[in-house]
N, C-alpha and C positions, 0 to 999 in steps of 0.2 A: 718254093715249098708252100702247102695248103695246111690251112689249121682249122680245125672249129672253134666257134667264138668263144671268148673267156666267158668262165661263169658269169650269169646276171646276178643281181643282187639278190632277186626271189629266188633263183635257183640255190644261192648259199642259205638263204632262209628254209629250205626244203633238203637239204641235206639228209643222209640217213641218220640214224641214232649213232652215237659214238661206237656201242658195242659192235654193232653190225658193219661200221666201218674197218673195225679193228678185224672184225671176223674174215673181212673180205682178204684184207691184207696178208691174213695166216693161211688162207685156206685157197684162194685163185691162184689160177695159173695162168701165163699166156696172156693175150688179149685181156681177159678179165682182170687179172694182176695188174695190167698198166692203168685200167680204169679205176683200179682200188687204189692205187698212189696217188691216181691224178685225184680222186674225191679226198683223200688224205691231205692234201694239198692245199685243197680248197677249205678243208676244215680247218688248216692253220690259218686261212685268210688269206692265201694268195689265191689270185685269179688264174687257175690252172687248168689247160686245155690239152689233150691228147693230139699227136700228130698223125700223120697218114700211115704210119707204122712201115716206112719200107727201109730197107737193110741202109740207107743211104741217110735214114733219119734217125733223132733219139725218139722216146717214147711219149715223153710229157715236157711242157713248157710252163714253169710256175712263174707268173707276173706279180713284182713288187713295186707297183708305182703309186702305194700312198707313204713308201719310205723317206725319207728325208732326200736320200741320194738313191732315187728310185734304181733296182735291180731286176732281174729275171733269173731264172736258175733253169738249164738245160739238163734233164734228168733223162737216163737211162735205168729201165727197169729187167731184173732178172730173177724168174726163180727157178731154182733147181732141185734135184729129188735131196733128200733129207741127206743121205749119205754122201752127197756131192760138195763141192765149193763153187762158188764164182768165180773164173780163173782172170788172169791176167788180160785176155783178150777183148773185154767190155771196157779196159781204161783206154787201149788203143782207139777203139769203136768209138767211145765220145770223144776222143779228142781230134779224131776226124771229122765229125757230124758236128762240133759245135760253133763253131767258125762262122758257120753259114748262117746261123742264125743272129749274130752280131753285125751281119753286115744288111740285115733287113732294115730297108728305110724305115719304118714305123718305128722299130726298136733304136736305131739311131737318135731320132728324135726323144723318144721317151725314156730310155735308162742310160745310166753312166757305167753301170759294171755290169760284169755278168758270172756267173759261179758254174760250176761242171760237177753233177751228182750222180753217183750208182745206188738205187735203192734196190736192193737183192734178199733173198731167203734162202739157205738157212745163213750161211756164213761167207766171207771171203779168202780169197785163198791167201798163203803168204807172201806170193809174188805181186797177187792184185795190191795187197797191203803195203808190199814195197815200192811197187811204181807207182803206185797215186800220187803220192806230192810231186811238185808243188801246187799242183793246180785242180786236182780232182779230188773229190770227197767221197767217202764211202760211207752208208747207214744200212744197218740190217733192219728188217722189219721191226722185229724186236724192239730196238733201240728208235726207232721213229714213231712207236706205238708210245714210248717214255715219254717221249718228247710231246706226244701228240695229248696225254693223259695229264702232263705239267699244263699244258695251252689250255684244256678244258676246265680246268682248278684255277688257273690264273692266267686269263689270256694275253699270250705275248703279242707285242706290236712287230710288224715287218724289220722294223731296225732291229728289235733283239733278237729275230729269227736269222738276220743276216748275221750275227755274231755266232750264231750255234751252227750253221750250215756253212760259215765261213772257214772252218779248220780243215786244212788239208788233209790226206790220207784218212784214215778209219774214224769215224765220229762215234767213239766207245761210250758204255754207259756211264764210266766216269767224267769223261767230258759233258755228257747230258745233266748229269746229276750237280757238276760243278758251275755248268748253266743255270739251273734253275736256281742255284743257292744264290749263285751271284746277282741273277737279277732279282728275286726276292730282297736282297741285303740293298740295292738300289733304291727299290722302292719302300724300304722300312717296311714290308707287308704286315710281318708279323709283330714287329712293334706296336704299329698302328692298331694292329688287332686286339692286342693287349690292353691297350689303351682304352679303346672304346669299350671293353667288355669290365676294366674296373670303374668306367665313369656310370658302366649301367647297375655294378654291384654298389659302387656308391652311395647311389639313390634309390637303393633297398631298403625299408625301416629295419629288416634284420636279415642281413645276408647268412648271419652264422645258422639261425634254428630255423627260420620260416622258410618252409618248401613253398607257401604260396606265392612268394615273393612280393609283398605287399610295399606299396611304392612310399617313400619320403612322402611328405606335404614339403611344400614349396620351400627352399633353401639357397643361403647366397652362395652367389658364384663362386665367391673366394673362399668359402669354407670347403665348399664343392672341391676346388681346386687341390686344397688343404688336403683332404681326403684321399683324392688321388693319388697325389703324391707318398702320402702314407703308403696305401695300397702300392706304389711303384717302388718304392725302399723295400718294402717287405718282399717284393717278389723279384727284387733284383733287377728291375729295368734302369739301366745305367744311364747318367744326365738325363733322368727327365724332367723337363723344366714346365714352368707355370704356362708359358706362351703355348709350349707343344698340347696341355691337356686343354688349353681355351682354345685353340685352334680345333682338337677332336671334338670337342663340344659343339662347335659351329658345324663340322662334318656331319654330327646326327641331328641336328638341328635344320633339316631340310627336307622339302616337299617328298622327296622321293625314300628317303629313309623314313622320317618322320617318329623316332625314337624320343626325341628330346624336345621338350618344350622351354621356353624360354620368357620373362617378362620383367617389366620394371617395376617396383612397387612405388608405393606412395613417398617414401623417402630418396627415390632415384636410384635404387641400387638394383642392380642384375640378380634375379632369382633363377633357377631351374628345378624344375623336375622331370621323370619319365612321362612319356605321354601312356596312353592307356592301349598301348598293343602289348599282348601277350609274348612271353618269350615261344610258346609253341607256333603263336601267328608270325613272329618273325624268324623262325627256324623254316615255315612254309611258304613265306615270301618270294625266294630268289637264292639263289645258289649264295651268293654272298652271307645273306640273312643266315641260312644254316648254317656257313662256316663260323659267324659271328656268336650264334646261340650257341654251338657245340664249345667256343671258347669261352664262354660266360659259364657253361656250366663246369667245365673243366676247372676254372679258375675259382670258383666258387665252393668246389669240392678242396683244392689247395689252400683255402683261406682257410675252411674248417678245421682239417689237418689242420693248420698252424695255431689255431685257436686252441686246439685239442692239447697241445703241447706247449701251451701257454706265451707264444711268442706273436701272435696276432694283436694289434690294438688298432683302434680307431679315432 
């Protein structure tokens, strides 16, 4: 069998914009739809390539050789008219084609496992859904787009995506929602984001009233940790510990984020303060900066609401 070379590093950097990838998935047909699926899997950080597209071959191969246990996915693509459904014949087709890819000497050396997946639109028939377990996954373009949206916001590793695509049968919206929440939970992403934002707020002179967000002068690290723990209790962040806050401060004090400054005073005590980067500049700096700036704004507003009810203290 003959394949185009896997996407190179430079090609991945030149992928179409997210909206264009989604638009192609939604509106392309035939070979162009297969190309759109291939681009979508490159967007998800697989090394995806089109096959020669004969009846005896599947359409796209997506390789994940950065995973702890490298794997690849054999993908069939089908787009039918909006009033139709993708039938069970595609399930039989991918079962008939997939084994040959595992016998390829190169893949036998590189990969430990493989998966079968059908990407289609608009929906799958009841027979296709019933006959696809235990070895074929089904995903609609709508749900593939939902997974890509999550990846755009919080990039998934190839190991994490194996969990998403390893579902036998149809990969539904509820599967993807559950996957996204599970991954964020494992990373404790929301908790870290809240902790970062409370550190920022705790280093403001007057977060309740001052829209200029004037920085406090240098403040003892221990006092600052106590302030963040107070805010954490107020915002009901469970079991927030001193060392967790200290770790979060170290995260913010690095040359890439540069949101926090640290020094040792004449008495040998560690002191901290915010850097001189404004929140608008934090927002414009990166995707993470925008998410963090939005969380800071939301938590400042929560703090002001609590202050108006008499519940907030510092």
